[in-house]
N, CA, C and O atoms as a Tinker XYZ file with bonds, in Angstrom:
   280  protein
     1  N      0.819000   -1.187000   -0.049000    73     2
     2  CA     0.045000   -0.030000   -0.015000    64     1     3
     3  C      0.835000    1.210000   -0.035000    63     2     4     5
     4  O      1.968000    1.199000    0.446000    81     3
     5  N      0.323000    2.312000   -0.563000    73     3     6
     6  CA     1.104000    3.592000   -0.676000    64     5     7
     7  C      0.804000    4.499000    0.427000    63     6     8     9
     8  O     -0.350000    4.554000    0.853000    81     7
     9  N      1.781000    5.253000    0.958000    73     7    10
    10  CA     1.518000    6.242000    1.983000    64     9    11
    11  C      2.151000    7.469000    1.664000    63    10    12    13
    12  O      3.179000    7.538000    0.990000    81    11
    13  N      1.480000    8.542000    2.193000    73    11    14
    14  CA     1.999000   10.037000    1.856000    64    13    15
    15  C      2.750000   10.480000    3.128000    63    14    16    17
    16  O      2.274000   10.347000    4.256000    81    15
    17  N      3.960000   11.016000    2.865000    73    15    18
    18  CA     4.753000   11.513000    4.006000    64    17    19
    19  C      4.343000   12.916000    4.348000    63    18    20    21
    20  O      4.234000   13.778000    3.476000    81    19
    21  N      4.107000   13.150000    5.669000    73    19    22
    22  CA     3.587000   14.352000    6.177000    64    21    23
    23  C      4.727000   15.223000    6.611000    63    22    24    25
    24  O      4.673000   16.438000    6.421000    81    23
    25  N      5.752000   14.657000    7.183000    73    23    26
    26  CA     6.958000   15.384000    7.650000    64    25    27
    27  C      8.190000   14.743000    7.142000    63    26    28    29
    28  O      8.300000   13.517000    7.123000    81    27
    29  N      9.151000   15.568000    6.717000    73    27    30
    30  CA    10.335000   15.011000    6.151000    64    29    31
    31  C     11.016000   14.148000    7.125000    63    30    32    33
    32  O     11.197000   14.605000    8.254000    81    31
    33  N     11.422000   12.952000    6.838000    73    31    34
    34  CA    12.059000   11.952000    7.751000    64    33    35
    35  C     12.845000   10.955000    6.875000    63    34    36    37
    36  O     12.824000   10.933000    5.644000    81    35
    37  N     13.600000   10.066000    7.753000    73    35    38
    38  CA    14.298000    8.975000    7.122000    64    37    39
    39  C     13.508000    7.689000    7.310000    63    38    40    41
    40  O     13.228000    7.316000    8.449000    81    39
    41  N     13.157000    7.035000    6.298000    73    39    42
    42  CA    12.370000    5.730000    6.360000    64    41    43
    43  C     13.173000    4.681000    5.716000    63    42    44    45
    44  O     13.550000    4.835000    4.554000    81    43
    45  N     13.486000    3.527000    6.450000    73    43    46
    46  CA    14.097000    2.387000    5.941000    64    45    47
    47  C     15.461000    2.847000    5.385000    63    46    48    49
    48  O     15.920000    2.233000    4.422000    81    47
    49  N     16.122000    3.846000    5.900000    73    47    50
    50  CA    17.461000    4.217000    5.470000    64    49    51
    51  C     17.524000    5.307000    4.274000    63    50    52    53
    52  O     18.581000    5.718000    3.797000    81    51
    53  N     16.303000    5.688000    3.886000    73    51    54
    54  CA    16.310000    6.722000    2.827000    64    53    55
    55  C     15.581000    7.901000    3.243000    63    54    56    57
    56  O     14.543000    7.765000    3.891000    81    55
    57  N     16.051000    9.116000    2.915000    73    55    58
    58  CA    15.290000   10.337000    3.320000    64    57    59
    59  C     14.125000   10.533000    2.425000    63    58    60    61
    60  O     14.186000   10.171000    1.250000    81    59
    61  N     13.001000   11.125000    2.956000    73    59    62
    62  CA    11.917000   11.319000    2.049000    64    61    63
    63  C     11.379000   12.729000    2.500000    63    62    64    65
    64  O     11.397000   13.033000    3.693000    81    63
    65  N     10.912000   13.568000    1.557000    73    63    66
    66  CA    10.448000   14.970000    1.860000    64    65    67
    67  C      8.926000   14.805000    2.034000    63    66    68    69
    68  O      8.277000   13.846000    1.615000    81    67
    69  N      8.449000   15.852000    2.701000    73    67    70
    70  CA     7.115000   15.881000    2.962000    64    69    71
    71  C      6.264000   16.019000    1.569000    63    70    72    73
    72  O      6.652000   16.705000    0.623000    81    71
    73  N      5.145000   15.325000    1.583000    73    71    74
    74  CA     4.299000   15.356000    0.222000    64    73    75
    75  C      4.692000   14.213000   -0.718000    63    74    76    77
    76  O      3.990000   13.991000   -1.705000    81    75
    77  N      5.684000   13.542000   -0.482000    73    75    78
    78  CA     6.027000   12.331000   -1.370000    64    77    79
    79  C      5.199000   11.245000   -1.102000    63    78    80    81
    80  O      4.723000   11.127000    0.027000    81    79
    81  N      4.939000   10.368000   -2.049000    73    79    82
    82  CA     4.129000    9.043000   -1.847000    64    81    83
    83  C      5.137000    7.990000   -2.090000    63    82    84    85
    84  O      5.870000    7.987000   -3.079000    81    83
    85  N      5.154000    7.033000   -1.093000    73    83    86
    86  CA     6.124000    5.941000   -1.075000    64    85    87
    87  C      5.488000    4.650000   -0.617000    63    86    88    89
    88  O      4.405000    4.623000   -0.033000    81    87
    89  N      6.246000    3.522000   -0.924000    73    87    90
    90  CA     5.856000    2.267000   -0.306000    64    89    91
    91  C      6.697000    2.061000    0.933000    63    90    92    93
    92  O      7.892000    2.353000    0.963000    81    91
    93  N      6.051000    1.560000    1.929000    73    91    94
    94  CA     6.696000    1.406000    3.276000    64    93    95
    95  C      6.614000    0.059000    3.692000    63    94    96    97
    96  O      5.565000   -0.536000    3.444000    81    95
    97  N      7.629000   -0.601000    4.346000    73    95    98
    98  CA     7.554000   -1.973000    4.792000    64    97    99
    99  C      6.501000   -2.072000    5.888000    63    98   100   101
   100  O      6.331000   -1.133000    6.666000    81    99
   101  N      5.845000   -3.112000    5.955000    73    99   102
   102  CA     4.805000   -3.315000    6.992000    64   101   103
   103  C      5.280000   -3.289000    8.400000    63   102   104   105
   104  O      4.492000   -3.055000    9.317000    81   103
   105  N      6.545000   -3.523000    8.603000    73   103   106
   106  CA     7.131000   -3.515000    9.982000    64   105   107
   107  C      7.263000   -2.105000   10.536000    63   106   108   109
   108  O      7.299000   -1.949000   11.757000    81   107
   109  N      7.335000   -1.115000    9.740000    73   107   110
   110  CA     7.632000    0.285000   10.250000    64   109   111
   111  C      6.304000    1.098000   10.044000    63   110   112   113
   112  O      6.237000    2.240000   10.498000    81   111
   113  N      5.291000    0.564000    9.398000    73   111   114
   114  CA     4.000000    1.352000    9.160000    64   113   115
   115  C      3.418000    1.836000   10.358000    63   114   116   117
   116  O      3.121000    3.027000   10.456000    81   115
   117  N      3.209000    0.952000   11.366000    73   115   118
   118  CA     2.458000    1.182000   12.575000    64   117   119
   119  C      3.242000    2.264000   13.352000    63   118   120   121
   120  O      2.604000    3.205000   13.825000    81   119
   121  N      4.471000    2.202000   13.503000    73   119   122
   122  CA     5.326000    3.171000   14.301000    64   121   123
   123  C      5.186000    4.545000   13.594000    63   122   124   125
   124  O      4.850000    5.530000   14.250000    81   123
   125  N      5.444000    4.626000   12.239000    73   123   126
   126  CA     5.463000    5.863000   11.596000    64   125   127
   127  C      4.065000    6.460000   11.578000    63   126   128   129
   128  O      3.996000    7.686000   11.661000    81   127
   129  N      2.985000    5.783000   11.485000    73   127   130
   130  CA     1.595000    6.341000   11.615000    64   129   131
   131  C      1.404000    6.863000   13.050000    63   130   132   133
   132  O      0.809000    7.926000   13.228000    81   131
   133  N      1.876000    6.168000   14.045000    73   131   134
   134  CA     1.677000    6.588000   15.487000    64   133   135
   135  C      2.387000    7.980000   15.746000    63   134   136   137
   136  O      1.905000    8.832000   16.492000    81   135
   137  N      3.523000    8.123000   15.090000    73   135   138
   138  CA     4.353000    9.400000   15.264000    64   137   139
   139  C      3.746000   10.464000   14.336000    63   138   140   141
   140  O      4.174000   11.613000   14.441000    81   139
   141  N      2.808000   10.192000   13.457000    73   139   142
   142  CA     2.252000   11.254000   12.591000    64   141   143
   143  C      3.097000   11.652000   11.442000    63   142   144   145
   144  O      2.974000   12.749000   10.897000    81   143
   145  N      4.049000   10.658000   11.036000    73   143   146
   146  CA     4.861000   10.985000    9.854000    64   145   147
   147  C      4.338000   10.513000    8.560000    63   146   148   149
   148  O      4.841000   10.992000    7.543000    81   147
   149  N      3.359000    9.604000    8.452000    73   147   150
   150  CA     2.732000    9.163000    7.216000    64   149   151
   151  C      1.249000    8.976000    7.387000    63   150   152   153
   152  O      0.758000    8.879000    8.512000    81   151
   153  N      0.575000    8.928000    6.357000    73   151   154
   154  CA    -0.861000    8.562000    6.360000    64   153   155
   155  C     -1.125000    7.733000    4.985000    63   154   156   157
   156  O     -0.372000    7.885000    4.023000    81   155
   157  N     -2.190000    6.886000    4.948000    73   155   158
   158  CA    -2.494000    6.167000    3.844000    64   157   159
   159  C     -2.847000    7.130000    2.595000    63   158   160   161
   160  O     -3.552000    8.132000    2.719000    81   159
   161  N     -2.336000    6.755000    1.515000    73   159   162
   162  CA    -2.637000    7.653000    0.200000    64   161   163
   163  C     -3.672000    6.870000   -0.684000    63   162   164   165
   164  O     -3.570000    5.685000   -1.003000    81   163
   165  N     -4.705000    7.746000   -1.032000    73   163   166
   166  CA    -5.674000    7.183000   -1.885000    64   165   167
   167  C     -5.462000    7.822000   -3.274000    63   166   168   169
   168  O     -5.273000    9.027000   -3.436000    81   167
   169  N     -5.511000    6.876000   -4.289000    73   167   170
   170  CA    -5.348000    7.304000   -5.630000    64   169   171
   171  C     -6.713000    7.969000   -6.126000    63   170   172   173
   172  O     -7.793000    7.400000   -5.966000    81   171
   173  N     -6.594000    9.137000   -6.701000    73   171   174
   174  CA    -7.695000    9.798000   -7.322000    64   173   175
   175  C     -8.394000    8.980000   -8.361000    63   174   176   177
   176  O     -7.729000    8.295000   -9.138000    81   175
   177  N     -9.622000    9.014000   -8.414000    73   175   178
   178  CA   -10.379000    8.343000   -9.541000    64   177   179
   179  C    -10.525000    9.266000  -10.710000    63   178   180   181
   180  O    -11.018000   10.382000  -10.550000    81   179
   181  N    -10.094000    8.822000  -11.944000    73   179   182
   182  CA   -10.066000    9.579000  -13.124000    64   181   183
   183  C    -11.398000    9.454000  -13.805000    63   182   184   185
   184  O    -11.847000    8.339000  -14.069000    81   183
   185  N    -12.072000   10.594000  -14.110000    73   183   186
   186  CA   -13.489000   10.614000  -14.645000    64   185   187
   187  C    -13.281000   11.200000  -16.040000    63   186   188   189
   188  O    -12.501000   12.127000  -16.256000    81   187
   189  N    -14.055000   10.582000  -17.011000    73   187   190
   190  CA   -14.058000   11.084000  -18.361000    64   189   191
   191  C    -15.090000   12.287000  -18.418000    63   190   192   193
   192  O    -16.297000   12.131000  -18.228000    81   191
   193  N    -14.492000   13.500000  -18.698000    73   191   194
   194  CA   -15.272000   14.606000  -18.687000    64   193   195
   195  C    -15.423000   15.188000  -20.128000    63   194   196   197
   196  O    -15.883000   16.320000  -20.282000    81   195
   197  N    -15.056000   14.457000  -21.123000    73   195   198
   198  CA   -15.190000   14.940000  -22.601000    64   197   199
   199  C    -16.616000   14.893000  -23.066000    63   198   200   201
   200  O    -17.425000   14.015000  -22.768000    81   199
   201  N    -16.816000   15.858000  -23.773000    73   199   202
   202  CA   -18.261000   16.073000  -24.452000    64   201   203
   203  C    -18.057000   16.235000  -25.849000    63   202   204   205
   204  O    -17.276000   17.087000  -26.273000    81   203
   205  N    -18.789000   15.378000  -26.694000    73   203   206
   206  CA   -18.622000   15.524000  -28.140000    64   205   207
   207  C    -17.436000   14.914000  -28.848000    63   206   208   209
   208  O    -17.256000   15.087000  -30.053000    81   207
   209  N    -16.667000   14.232000  -28.122000    73   207   210
   210  CA   -15.465000   13.535000  -28.733000    64   209   211
   211  C    -15.848000   12.057000  -28.955000    63   210   212   213
   212  O    -16.888000   11.567000  -28.514000    81   211
   213  N    -14.925000   11.388000  -29.673000    73   211   214
   214  CA   -15.165000   10.045000  -30.011000    64   213   215
   215  C    -15.455000    9.165000  -28.747000    63   214   216   217
   216  O    -16.280000    8.252000  -28.781000    81   215
   217  N    -14.766000    9.472000  -27.687000    73   215   218
   218  CA   -14.830000    8.659000  -26.441000    64   217   219
   219  C    -16.037000    8.921000  -25.612000    63   218   220   221
   220  O    -16.448000    8.105000  -24.787000    81   219
   221  N    -16.629000   10.137000  -25.855000    73   219   222
   222  CA   -17.670000   10.568000  -24.826000    64   221   223
   223  C    -19.003000    9.889000  -25.125000    63   222   224   225
   224  O    -19.256000    9.425000  -26.237000    81   223
   225  N    -19.878000    9.847000  -24.053000    73   223   226
   226  CA   -21.152000    9.378000  -24.137000    64   225   227
   227  C    -22.213000   10.418000  -24.500000    63   226   228   229
   228  O    -23.296000   10.049000  -24.955000    81   227
   229  N    -21.925000   11.715000  -24.307000    73   227   230
   230  CA   -22.910000   12.698000  -24.513000    64   229   231
   231  C    -22.673000   13.499000  -25.770000    63   230   232   233
   232  O    -21.546000   13.547000  -26.263000    81   231
   233  N    -23.660000   14.104000  -26.279000    73   231   234
   234  CA   -23.555000   14.913000  -27.457000    64   233   235
   235  C    -23.277000   16.427000  -26.990000    63   234   236   237
   236  O    -23.707000   16.837000  -25.912000    81   235
   237  N    -22.556000   17.205000  -27.841000    73   235   238
   238  CA   -22.359000   18.541000  -27.355000    64   237   239
   239  C    -23.619000   19.426000  -27.377000    63   238   240   241
   240  O    -24.542000   19.239000  -28.170000    81   239
   241  N    -23.595000   20.357000  -26.493000    73   239   242
   242  CA   -24.732000   21.365000  -26.308000    64   241   243
   243  C    -24.594000   22.451000  -27.406000    63   242   244   245
   244  O    -23.518000   23.006000  -27.630000    81   243
   245  N    -25.671000   22.709000  -28.037000    73   243   246
   246  CA   -25.651000   23.746000  -29.005000    64   245   247
   247  C    -25.963000   25.059000  -28.432000    63   246   248   249
   248  O    -26.941000   25.209000  -27.699000    81   247
   249  N    -25.117000   26.075000  -28.759000    73   247   250
   250  CA   -25.162000   27.383000  -28.156000    64   249   251
   251  C    -25.387000   28.400000  -29.360000    63   250   252   253
   252  O    -24.958000   28.160000  -30.488000    81   251
   253  N    -25.987000   29.381000  -29.085000    73   251   254
   254  CA   -25.987000   30.363000  -30.093000    64   253   255
   255  C    -27.328000   31.219000  -29.826000    63   254   256   257
   256  O    -27.994000   31.144000  -28.794000    81   255
   257  N    -27.582000   31.970000  -30.830000    73   255   258
   258  CA   -28.718000   32.876000  -30.725000    64   257   259
   259  C    -30.059000   32.141000  -31.057000    63   258   260   261
   260  O    -30.115000   31.370000  -32.015000    81   259
   261  N    -31.030000   32.363000  -30.332000    73   259   262
   262  CA   -32.366000   31.664000  -30.679000    64   261   263
   263  C    -32.916000   32.287000  -32.055000    63   262   264   265
   264  O    -32.625000   33.427000  -32.420000    81   263
   265  N    -33.670000   31.490000  -32.714000    73   263   266
   266  CA   -34.218000   32.032000  -33.997000    64   265   267
   267  C    -35.266000   33.066000  -33.813000    63   266   268   269
   268  O    -36.080000   33.078000  -32.889000    81   267
   269  N    -35.171000   33.968000  -34.814000    73   267   270
   270  CA   -36.158000   35.063000  -34.823000    64   269   271
   271  C    -37.567000   34.640000  -35.286000    63   270   272   273
   272  O    -37.666000   33.977000  -36.319000    81   271
   273  N    -38.576000   34.960000  -34.636000    73   271   274
   274  CA   -39.954000   34.547000  -35.026000    64   273   275
   275  C    -40.727000   35.792000  -35.371000    63   274   276   277
   276  O    -41.053000   36.489000  -34.409000    81   275
   277  N    -41.065000   36.180000  -36.531000    73   275   278
   278  CA   -41.910000   37.219000  -36.803000    64   277   279
   279  C    -41.619000   38.053000  -37.892000    63   278   280
   280  O    -42.361000   38.997000  -38.161000    81   279
């Protein structure tokens, strides 16, 4: 599992900066989490937001001036 480093520290003999995402051995995870050095990292879910492209499910919205009546 991946963990995010909250405070710069040395983990398993290597230094890591705050904000980096690393794999940590299971033997040191409990201690580092208790000290507040790391937290579990969740991968963001990628969402398809395209409209009107070949991969999209939706049709593009038509914009423009409404037709004149009269």
